[in-house]
C-alpha positions in Angstrom: 13.6 -11.2 89.6 15.9 -8.5 88.4 18.5 -8.8 85.7 22.1 -8.3 86.5 23.9 -5.6 84.4 26.1 -8.2 82.7 23.1 -10.3 81.7 21.3 -7.3 80.3 24.2 -6.4 78.1 24.5 -10.0 76.9 20.8 -10.1 76.0 21.1 -6.7 74.2 24.1 -7.9 72.2 22.5 -11.2 71.4 19.4 -9.3 70.2 21.5 -7.0 68.0 23.3 -10.0 66.6 20.1 -11.8 65.7 18.7 -8.6 64.1 22.0 -8.1 62.2 21.9 -11.7 60.9 18.3 -11.4 60.1 18.9 -8.3 58.0 22.4 -9.1 56.6 21.6 -12.6 55.4 18.5 -11.8 53.3 20.2 -8.7 52.0 23.2 -10.7 50.8 21.2 -13.7 49.5 18.6 -11.7 47.7 20.6 -8.6 46.7 21.5 -7.9 43.0 24.7 -9.3 41.5 27.1 -7.1 39.6 27.0 -7.1 35.8 29.6 -9.3 34.1 32.7 -7.7 32.7 32.9 -7.7 28.9 36.4 -8.3 27.5 36.9 -7.9 23.7 38.8 -10.8 22.3 42.5 -9.7 22.1 42.9 -11.7 18.8 39.6 -11.6 16.9 39.2 -13.9 13.9 41.6 -12.7 11.2 39.9 -10.6 8.5 40.7 -11.5 4.9 43.0 -9.3 2.9 41.5 -7.3 0.1 43.1 -5.6 -2.9 41.9 -2.1 -4.0 40.8 -1.8 -7.6 43.8 -0.6 -9.7 43.2 2.4 -11.8 45.3 4.7 -14.0 47.2 7.5 -12.3 47.2 9.6 -15.5 44.1 11.5 -16.5 41.1 10.7 -14.5 39.4 7.3 -13.8 36.5 6.0 -11.8 34.5 2.8 -11.5 31.2 2.3 -9.8 28.4 -0.3 -9.3 25.0 0.2 -10.8 22.5 0.1 -8.0 18.9 -1.3 -8.3 17.6 2.2 -8.6 19.9 3.0 -11.5 22.2 5.1 -9.6 26.0 4.7 -9.5 27.7 3.5 -6.3 31.2 4.8 -6.5 33.9 2.2 -5.8 37.2 3.8 -6.7 38.7 6.9 -8.3 42.2 7.8 -9.5 44.0 10.8 -11.0 42.3 14.2 -11.3 39.1 14.3 -9.3 38.0 17.7 -10.5 36.3 18.8 -13.7 38.2 18.1 -16.9 37.3 17.9 -20.6 35.1 14.9 -21.3 35.1 14.8 -25.1 32.3 12.8 -26.8 30.8 11.7 -23.4 29.0 15.0 -23.7 26.7 13.3 -26.2 25.3 11.3 -23.4 23.9 14.5 -21.9 22.5 15.4 -25.4 20.4 12.2 -25.6 19.5 12.1 -21.9 18.3 15.7 -21.8 16.4 15.3 -25.0 14.6 12.1 -23.9 13.8 13.6 -20.6 12.0 16.5 -22.4 10.7 14.4 -25.3 10.5 10.7 -24.3 9.9 8.0 -26.9 7.1 5.6 -26.0 8.1 2.0 -25.6 8.0 0.2 -28.9 7.6 3.4 -30.8 10.1 5.2 -33.1 9.1 8.7 -32.1 8.3 11.7 -34.3 9.9 12.2 -37.7 12.7 14.7 -37.9 13.2 16.4 -41.2 16.8 17.0 -42.4 17.2 20.6 -43.4 19.9 22.7 -45.0 21.6 23.4 -41.7 21.7 19.7 -40.9 23.2 18.9 -44.2 25.8 21.7 -43.9 26.8 20.3 -40.5 27.4 16.9 -42.1 29.6 18.4 -44.8 31.6 20.5 -42.3 32.2 17.7 -39.8 33.2 15.3 -42.6 35.7 17.9 -43.9 37.2 18.4 -40.5 37.6 14.6 -40.0 35.2 14.5 -37.1 32.6 11.7 -36.8 29.6 12.3 -39.1 26.9 10.1 -40.6 25.6 10.9 -44.0 22.3 12.8 -44.4 20.5 14.4 -47.4 18.3 17.6 -47.4 14.6 16.8 -47.3 14.9 13.2 -45.9 13.3 12.3 -42.6 14.8 10.3 -39.7 12.7 9.1 -36.7 13.7 10.4 -33.3 14.8 6.9 -32.4 17.1 6.7 -35.4 18.7 10.1 -34.6 19.2 9.0 -31.0 20.8 5.8 -32.3 23.1 7.8 -34.6 24.2 10.0 -31.7 24.7 7.2 -29.2 26.1 4.4 -31.3 27.8 6.2 -34.3 28.8 9.2 -32.1 27.6 11.3 -35.1 28.3 15.0 -34.5 25.9 16.2 -37.1 23.1 14.1 -35.6 23.9 15.5 -32.1 23.3 19.0 -33.4 20.2 17.9 -35.3 18.7 16.3 -32.2 19.5 19.3 -30.0 18.1 21.8 -32.5 14.9 19.7 -33.0 14.3 19.3 -29.3 15.3 22.8 -28.0 15.0 25.2 -31.0 18.6 26.0 -31.4 22.0 25.0 -29.9 22.2 28.0 -27.5 18.8 27.0 -26.0 20.1 23.4 -25.8 23.2 24.3 -23.8 21.0 26.3 -21.4 18.4 23.6 -20.9 21.0 20.8 -20.8 23.0 22.5 -18.0 19.7 23.1 -16.2 18.9 19.4 -16.5 22.4 18.5 -15.1 21.8 20.8 -12.1 18.4 19.3 -11.5 20.0 15.8 -11.5 22.5 16.9 -8.8 25.6 16.9 -11.0 28.3 19.3 -9.6 31.1 19.1 -12.1 29.4 18.1 -15.3 28.6 21.0 -17.7 28.2 21.1 -21.4 29.1 23.8 -24.0 27.7 22.1 -27.1 25.8 19.0 -28.2 28.8 17.1 -29.7 31.6 17.2 -27.0 34.1 18.8 -29.5 34.5 21.9 -27.3 37.0 21.7 -24.5 34.5 23.5 -22.3 32.5 20.2 -22.0 33.8 19.2 -18.6 33.1 16.8 -15.7 34.8 14.4 -13.3 35.3 10.7 -14.0 33.2 9.9 -10.9 30.2 11.9 -12.3 30.7 10.3 -15.7 30.1 6.9 -14.1 26.8 8.3 -12.7 25.9 9.6 -16.2 26.7 6.1 -17.6 24.3 4.5 -15.0 21.5 6.9 -15.9 22.1 6.1 -19.6 21.7 2.3 -18.9 18.6 2.9 -16.9 16.9 5.1 -19.5 14.1 3.1 -21.2 15.2 3.9 -24.7 19.0 4.0 -24.3 19.4 0.9 -22.1 18.0 -1.5 -24.7 20.1 0.1 -27.5 23.3 -0.6 -25.5 22.2 -4.1 -24.4 21.8 -5.3 -28.0 18.0 -5.2 -27.9 18.1 -2.0 -30.0 19.8 -3.5 -33.1 18.6 -2.3 -36.5 15.2 -3.6 -37.7 13.7 -3.5 -41.1 12.2 -0.1 -40.3 15.4 1.4 -38.8 18.1 3.3 -40.7 21.4 1.6 -40.8 23.6 3.0 -38.0 27.1 1.6 -37.4 28.2 0.9 -33.9 31.3 3.1 -34.0 31.8 3.4 -30.2 32.0 -0.4 -29.7 35.4 -1.3 -28.2 36.7 -4.4 -26.3 33.5 -6.2 -26.8 35.3 -9.5 -26.9 36.3 -8.9 -23.3 32.7 -8.6 -22.1 32.9 -4.8 -22.2 30.1 -2.6 -23.7 31.3 0.8 -24.7 28.9 3.6 -23.9 31.0 6.5 -25.3 34.4 6.5 -27.0 36.1 9.6 -28.4 39.3 11.5 -28.9 39.6 15.3 -28.8 42.7 17.5 -28.4 41.5 18.6 -25.0 40.1 15.4 -23.5 42.5 13.0 -25.4 40.9 9.6 -25.2 37.6 9.5 -23.3 36.0 6.1 -22.7 32.8 5.3 -20.8 31.9 1.7 -20.5 30.0 -1.0 -18.6 30.5 -4.7 -17.9 28.6 -7.5 -16.1 30.2 -8.9 -13.0 29.3 -12.5 -12.4 29.2 -13.8 -8.9 26.8 -15.1 -6.3 24.7 -12.1 -7.3 25.2 -10.7 -10.8 26.0 -7.0 -10.7 26.7 -4.4 -13.4 29.6 -2.0 -13.2 30.3 1.3 -15.0 33.6 3.0 -15.6 35.0 6.2 -17.1 38.5 7.2 -18.1 39.5 10.5 -19.6 42.7 12.2 -20.5 44.4 9.0 -21.7 47.0 9.5 -24.4 46.8 6.2 -26.4 44.9 2.9 -26.7 48.1 1.2 -25.7 47.6 2.8 -22.3 43.8 2.7 -22.3 43.0 -0.9 -23.2 45.2 -2.5 -20.5 43.9 0.0 -17.9 40.2 -0.8 -18.8 40.9 -4.6 -18.6 42.7 -4.2 -15.3 39.8 -2.2 -13.9 37.2 -4.7 -15.0 39.3 -7.6 -13.7 39.8 -5.8 -10.4 36.1 -5.2 -10.1 35.4 -8.9 -10.8 37.9 -9.9 -8.2 36.5 -7.4 -5.7 33.0 -8.8 -6.3 33.9 -12.2 -4.8 32.3 -12.5 -1.4 34.6 -12.7 1.6 33.8 -13.9 5.1 33.6 -10.8 7.2 32.0 -12.4 10.3 32.7 -16.0 11.1 29.8 -18.1 12.4 30.7 -19.6 15.8 33.8 -17.4 16.3 34.4 -15.7 19.6 34.5 -11.9 19.6 35.0 -11.5 23.3 34.1 -13.0 26.7 31.9 -12.3 29.6 33.6 -12.7 33.0 31.7 -12.7 36.3 33.2 -11.5 39.6 32.7 -15.0 41.1 34.8 -16.7 38.3 32.2 -17.8 35.7 33.1 -16.9 32.2 31.7 -17.5 28.7 32.7 -16.7 25.1 30.6 -14.3 23.0 30.1 -16.2 19.8 28.6 -15.1 16.5 25.3 -16.8 15.8 25.5 -16.3 12.1 28.3 -15.8 9.6 28.3 -12.7 7.3 29.9 -12.5 3.8 30.0 -9.6 1.4 32.0 -8.4 -1.6 34.7 -6.1 -0.5 34.8 -3.9 -3.7 38.3 -3.0 -2.8 37.5 -1.9 0.8 39.4 -3.1 3.8 37.2 -4.5 6.7 37.6 -2.6 9.9 38.1 -4.2 13.4 35.0 -5.8 14.9 32.9 -3.7 17.2 31.1 -5.5 20.0 28.0 -4.3 21.9 26.5 -6.2 24.8 23.4 -5.4 26.9 24.5 -5.5 30.6 23.6 -8.6 32.5 24.6 -10.5 35.6 23.5 -14.1 34.9 22.3 -15.9 31.7 22.0 -19.4 30.4 24.2 -20.8 27.6 22.8 -19.8 24.2 21.3 -16.5 25.5 21.5 -13.7 22.9 23.4 -10.9 24.8 24.6 -8.5 22.1 25.9 -8.1 18.6 29.1 -7.8 16.7 29.5 -5.3 13.7 32.2 -5.1 11.1 32.3 -2.0 8.8 33.5 -2.6 5.2 33.6 0.4 3.0 30.3 2.2 3.6 28.4 -0.9 4.7 27.9 -2.5 8.2 27.6 -6.2 8.6 26.3 -7.5 12.0 25.5 -10.8 13.8 23.9 -11.6 17.1 26.2 -12.7 19.9 25.3 -15.5 22.3 27.0 -17.2 25.3 28.6 -20.5 24.8 28.5 -21.3 28.5 26.2 -20.2 31.3 26.9 -17.4 33.8 25.2 -18.8 36.9 24.3 -17.4 40.3 27.4 -17.9 42.6 25.3 -19.4 45.5 24.8 -18.3 49.1 28.3 -18.9 50.5 29.9 -16.6 47.9 27.2 -14.0 48.5 27.6 -14.0 52.3 31.4 -13.8 52.0 31.4 -10.9 49.5 29.1 -8.2 51.0 31.1 -5.4 49.4 30.3 -6.6 45.9 26.6 -7.1 46.6 26.3 -3.7 48.2 28.2 -2.1 45.3 25.8 -3.7 42.8 22.8 -2.5 44.9 24.1 1.1 44.9 24.9 0.9 41.2 21.2 0.0 40.5 
């Protein structure tokens, strides 16, 4: 029996239809789904306000944190940021460069340094000029540790010269070696012209003075002297703590001086109590009077203490965006953990959200992260879904071939 033309066409069309359905349906039901669209929250959790650490506009000022490795982490600067006269802070270079070349063993007093005619003449000259000097007599001996104490705590100009001559042969050699040491340590603005700081050619920035202060505190001999562990013993010479200032306010002076070029120069440190105790260092130069200096130092320390209080930068459970599927499912991207940090005067930036592309995921799946930058630090938390993004099912797949094909081509 032969087929009529109409019947043949019907069979052919039916066959094509069956084949089309046989291909189309599996393709739609098994094909890939498009990735969800990530929408950053239009109103992310409000970040707390922070207040910058207030410093003097006059002269030059800087404050920094002392890191675990003894380096200074600069927090704020104000005023002149270039090299300017530093006054008696140059004595910190004198003791640091000397102890780098000729360290004192822990628990020891170091070699004996004999006071000669030149040392005695220095004492008489500085005393006549009205500069800081500590009495010495020809022929007597001081231990290296005692001379260092006299330079650091009494800011004795004649002892600074004595130490430099003893360690480096003469003052010219000292200046050369000390500036070489500063270069080796990476200082760019700090340079010395003598061992005392009386010359206006002893210069540096306030920022680098905070770094010098941090190195002083980390030095095995000098740190204990400034912490109180280096107080006079029965075998030590009596050395007055002339540089001490504002001690009742929890401030330890590291260097304090006045010269015509540098005016008041003050380098100091203080402990910042908080969840984690931190130490700060500060430097102020070019200040005209103690009426200006003292309130500025107290304000700087108070500002650092306030800035050390941790703030919530990332809120646990807060939504930092949403995932929206083409078929209508949606879920919030919530922070798994909260993150707090001390602001140190920095203002937190807007949150940055990163999500690994996905099409479906159960509730609680970690899908990305949120990061907030504050100062030079990044705080991050994992983001997870608060609701599931589920497969839309066969009916949606069959009725939305364009979306399925688009996802297939995108892969």
